[in-house]
N, C-alpha and C positions, 0 to 999 in steps of 0.2 A: 840974635839968629834970625835968620826967614825960618815963616812955617816949612817951609818947601825943602829947604836944608834938613831941618828937622825929621822932618817927615821920609826923608832918603834917606837922614842916615840909620832910621829904625826897618828900614825894610833891606836896608845893605845888612843891620845885625838878625833880623827876623830868620833872613835866607842864611848868614851863616850860621846860624844854632838849627838851623832842620837839615844843612849839610849832612853834617857827621851823623843825629840822629838818624834820620835815611840812612843812610850805609850801615850802620848798626844794624837795623830792621834788615835791609835786604838781604847783608848778607848771612842772615842766621843759616843756620846744614848747614854753610860753607867756609863756616873759618877755620883756618888755619894759621902761621904763622905771619905770610905773606900778608891775607887778607887784615887781620889782626895789625898787621904795626901798616897799613894803607889808613887803618879807622883813624892809627896814633897821628899818623899825616894832616889827614883831614880835619883832626880835631883840631892839633896846634895850630894851621892855620887858619883856620876860624877864628881859633883866640888871639891870634896875630891883627884879623882883619879889624876886631870887631873892637880891641885896643886903639886900630889908625882911627876909628869914626869915633870915636869917644873924644879924641885930642882936645875937645875944644874946653872938654869937663875936667880931663887930665891932665896932670905937669907932662912936660915935653921929654922928660926921661923915660917915663915908661910904656907912655905912645910915642916913640920913635926906636930907641933900643929892643926894650924888651918884644916891644911889634917885628922890629925886622929880627931881629933873633929865632924867634917865634916860628916868622914865617921861611924863615933859611930853614932850621933844624924840620918843617915838616916837607919843603923840597928833597932837600938829603933823603929821608926818611921814604920819599916816592920812589925814589932811585933803589935803596938798597931792599923794596919789595919789590918792585918788577927787578932784580937782580935775582932775588931770589923762585922770581916765577918764572925766571931763563934757566932754573935746575941751578946760577955757580952758589960757590959753596959762602953761604950768610958771615960777614964780617962781623964780629964785635962790637959794642957796645962802646969802646974806649977810642976806637976807630971812627965813629958817627960825633962821639963826642969832643974831641981832639977839633975838627974844624970848623965845631961852633963853639968851644970856645978862644978860640983865634977870629972869630968873628968877633963875638964880644969884646973881646979886646981892642978892635981898634974900632968899632963903635965907640966903644967908652974914650978912646983914644981924643977921635974925631969929636967928637961930644965937650972934651973937655978943653980944644982948641981953640971952639968953636966956628967947625968945617963942616959940618952938620949939612949946612947950602952953601955952592950947590956938591962940594963935596963928598960930602955923603951917600947925596942921592942920586949921583953919576955911577958911584963904586955897587950902589944898592941895583940900580939897571943893569949895569953890566952882569955884576953876579947871578941875577936869575935870570939875564939871557941865556948866559950859558948853562947854570942848571936848566932851562927849559931846550936846548940842544941837543944835551944830555938823555933829557929823558924822551926825548923822540928818537934820539934814537934807539933806545931799550925797544921802546915801542914797534919802530921797526923791526929789532931782530924777533922781539915776541909772537909778530905779526907772521914770518915766514913758518912759527912754527904752528900758531893757533889762525887760520885765515878765519879770524872774525872782521867783522864786520863795526864792531862798537871800538877795538882795536886804534881803526881807521879817527872812527871820531874822538879818540880820547891826540892824535897826531895832528888833527885841524885844534882842536882846543889848546896843546901848549902852542903851536905856529901861532893862534891868535897872541894871548898871553907877552909872548915873545916880540911879537909887532906892535902894541903898545910900548915899548917899555924902548923897542928899536926908532922909533915916532918920537916918541921925549929925548931921544940921547939926537934925532936928526934935527928937532926942530929949535930946541934950546943951540946946536953948535953954528945955526944960523940964524939966529936971532941975541941967543944969551941973555932971553925975557927969563928972571930969577922963576916967575909966576909959573912956569909952565914944570918946575918942578916941585912944585906944590899942588896936593889933589886940591886943598879947601881956597884954593884963588879961583877955582871953577872955573878954569880957564879949557878952551876945546882940548886944548890936549891934557891935565889936568884928567875932565871929566872921561876923553876915552880911555885913559890909566884907567882906571873907576870900572867902568862898565866893562870894559873889557879885562879884568880880575874876574868878576864877578859871573860872568858870562864864561869864561875858561874854567873856573875852576864846579859850574854846574854842568860843563860840556865832559869835563875833567869822570865825575862825579856817576854820568848817568854814561860816561865809556866803560868804567870798571866795575858798574852793575855788571851789562850786556854783557863783557863778557867775562864774570863769574856764572851769569846764566847761563850761554852759548857754552861753554866749557865744563859746568853741571849735567847739560844735554848730553856735550858727546860723549863724557866719560860713562853716562850712562848707556847711551848707545853699543860703548866697546862693550862695554860690563854684560848688553846684553850679550851681541854677538861670541863673547867668551863663553857665555852663556849654553846661549846653543852648541857651540861648539865642543862643547865641556858633555853635553845631551848625547850631541853625536858620536861623541869618541867611547863614554861610557855606555852608549846602543851596541856599540861597537865590538867593545871587548864582550860585552854580556851575551852578544850571538855566537862570539870566538869560542865564548867556555863552554855553549849551549853546545855547540859542534863539538868542541872537547869531550865533550861528557856521552855523544853519541857515542862518535868513534872507541872512547873506551866499553859504549856497553856492545856494539859490533867487534869491538877486539877480544872481549869477554865472551859473547856468543860461539866464536869460532874457534876461542884457542884450542877447544878440548878435540876441533877435525886438525886444525895444523900438526900435531905433534903427529897423530897417523897418517898427513899429509909423509912424512918427511920420509916416513919408513918401508913406502904403499911399494916400491918396486923390489926393495931388497923383499919386502914379506911373499910379493907375490914368486918371486923367484926361487925362494929357498921352502917354498910351502909345494908351488907347483911339481918339482921331480920328486917327495915322496909320493904326493897324492897321485902322481900320475903313475909308478909303480905302485900301490896298493890299488888302483882300477885295472891295471893289467893283474895284477896275482889274483883276485876274486875273478874279473872274465877264467883263467887257466882253474880256476880250481869248480869253478863248474863248468865247465868241460871235462871236468876228469871225474866230475861224478855218476856218469853213465859213460861203463861199464865202472862199477866200482872197483878203485884204489888199492893197493893195501893200505892199512892202516899206521904204519909206520910212515907212509909216504905224503898221506893227510894231512898225518899233526905236523911231519916238517913243514909242511908246505902254511899250515895254519899259523905254526908259530913266526915263519916268515912274515906272512901277512901280520901281525901284533907289532911287529917290532919295526915295522914302517910306521903301523897304528901310531905307534910309542911317539919315531923320531919324529912322523907332524908336531904330537902334540907338545913334546920337548920344545921342536924349532919356536910353536906357538909361545910357548911359558915367556923364551928367554927373549925374542922380541918383544915379548909385551914388558918385561925388567927392562928390558933396555929404552921403549919408546917414552916409559915413568922415570926412566934416569935422573936424578938434579933435582923432581917433586917431591921423591919419598923421603926427603928428610923433615924429619921430627922435633919439632922445637914446640917447648912450653909457650902457646900462643895466645894472649890474653885477648875472650875467645869477643868481649863488648868492645875493645878498642878498634881489635879489627875488622865488625863490621860497621863502628861508627867513620873508620875510615873513608869505607865508599859510600854508607848513608846518603850525603847530598845527591852524589853523583844517577845512583837511586830514584831518587827521589825528584831528583829534576827530569827525567824522565816520566817515572806518571804525570809530573804537575801538564806534561807536555799532552801525556794522552787522555786528558782529565780525569785522573784518578788519584786515590788516595793510598798515598803509605804510610804504617805508619810501626815506632820501634819501641819494642817493651821489653824493659828484662826485669827479669825478677833472681838473680844469681849478684851473691857477693862480692864485694866490691876487688878487683882484681884476680875474681875465678879465670885460672887458664887450661886450656884442656888441647889434647894432645896432637897437634895438625902439622900442616906447613899454611903456615899466614895468608902466601903468592896464592894457592893452589885453592883454600879453601873461601878466600876472596873473589876468585872465579866460581866457583862452584854455587855461591850467592847472588854473582851475576847472571849465570844463566839461569839459578829454578826461579830466579822472581821478575827474569825477562818471560819465561814460559808464561805466570802467571799474568805478565799485561798481554801477553799474544792470545792464552785462552780468553781475557777478559774482555780483547778487542775484537774476538773471532765474528764475520758481521752473520755465520752462519747459526750462529747459538744465542736467543735474546740475552741482551744485556740488562744486567740490575741500572737498577737509579745513578745509583753511588757505589761503581765499583772502587774497592778496596782491595788493599795485601798489607798482611800485619807480619811481623817477625818478630817473634818472642825469644828468649832467651829462656830456660826453666833448668830445674833441678829434678832428675826423677833419679829417688832413690829405687833401690832393687835387692833382691837378698845375695844375690853372687856378685852383683857390679853398678856402682850408683854410679849414674848419666847422666853429662849435660849436654843438654839437648837444642837443638836450633832446629826453630819449628817455621815453616814457610804457608800461610793459607791465604783464599782467598775467599769471596763469594762469586763466584764464578759455575760453569757449570759442570763443576768436577772431573774427577776420576775414571775412566772408560769400568765396565766392570772388568774386563780381563786384563786389567794392572794393578787390582787391589788385590796383588801379593806380596810376598814377598819379589826382589825384583829377580828379574832373571834374569841367564848368564845370555842370551838370544839378543840381539839389538831390537829392540821394540819402540814407539812413540805413541802418542793420547795425538802427536799433528796429525792432521790429513797429508800432509807434506812433509813431514817430517821425519829424521833418520834415529833417533831413539839414543845417539852416538851419546847427547846430554847426561842423559838418568845413569845407563850404563856408567861412564866414566866417574858417575858423581857415586857411585855403586861401590866403582871400584879400589877407589880415590879413598871412600870412609872403610870400608874393610882394611885398606890399607894401614889407616892410625888406628885398627885398632874399634874401628865402630859398627855400627849397623846403620840403612837408613829401612824409612817405610812407610809408605803413600797409603791415606787414609782421605774420606770424606768428612766433611762438616757433617755430628749426627742430626743436629735441628735443623738447618740450614744452608743451602745449596754453598756448595765451594768445593776445592782442593784442600790437602793438607800434605806437606813434606815435612816429616823428623827425621835430623839426623841426629845421633844419637853419639856423643864425644867422648872416648874417655878424658875424666878430669885430672890434669896431672898431681894435684897432690885432693883428701877427703876436705872440703870446703858445708858450709852450711848454706843453705841460701839464703838472700838479702830479708831483713826484716819490715 
């Protein structure tokens, strides 16, 4: 054998050993069912080409039948790999084994009858022309989904491969030279088939590698876009939750006024009449002083005015009971659970204002008090909001680390054990005129406050059988509000 032929055979074997190894390495991190099947097809084809290249040293049967069978099986696996890339339902292995088995039977029959040349070569060439057309059509469909230039390279490679076999058939049909069907005759037709097969396989491998890389890059870009969209949705939802919490805070702060506003017209109408009569009676009494009337007449007039005053007082009391109707229903309220329900909303508001809000509990688990849960939560909303306003008042010196502390305490006493809900801050504290039991008239510690929050807090806690106290921190700046509530059953503090 001429040394050049031996060198050519070595080059062919080296190329077809490097192709499957390069495929396996370049597909690292991108391996799935389709890519693993593609690697198997490249490996089978490379082994078949190596077997054909070793024909001068190997018996004819393995160098033809086994080699051609491996090439056919590899092309069928390429077809299945591209089908899976298109998202088609995977075919089972028996479906792939059946045509390969029929192919082996056909080649064996041709070998036994001595018709491998030219019949076997012609059948082999026609089969590979058909398989190349099928693969080219699948790649074309794949290009419609993935705009990849690497897929175009694969189409060109399948076209080159099919063209070499078409040229072989065409030249044999014109001249009927048997050497055109034998690659080891080293005719220009056989050499063209050999070189075209090597070039086509190299282009096919490079095309599939590029397609996998481009697809991975596209998926990564798509994932980044999805992540940005998800982040935007998350920010939107976070803003909605923040706005919801702010609305809840606003609702809690004006809830004490809403009940009064609904009865304002009736309040003015019902109280104005006895008060006007009382005013006219006092004016008439003043006129009767001089000259002094009979004692009996004066006493009757005073009694009448007292009746009018009592009527006005009764009307105010009745209207008050009407205003809190539905809110004076008392239940056994789990204090810690009720506060923890609204604590995240308050804490979110505090964080937005740059403040610290803490909650501590020294009560036994399951400790309940006599109250209305909804109204109790509204009271806590209002008191914490007042503390935040005091800490954020620009007219008073602000502490370095503004903080609010909600404490749940147990306070034993001789006549009545109390469960205390205490809210304290490190702000400017209460004015001196408020450091006393909350009075009846409407008062406020704010420059523009109405005082209704403290007044309704006092009245509601009294309705539940408790009491409200105000105080300033003894050792540091800050205001303290303590709601003393009645426990539903005697309970010891938590250890």
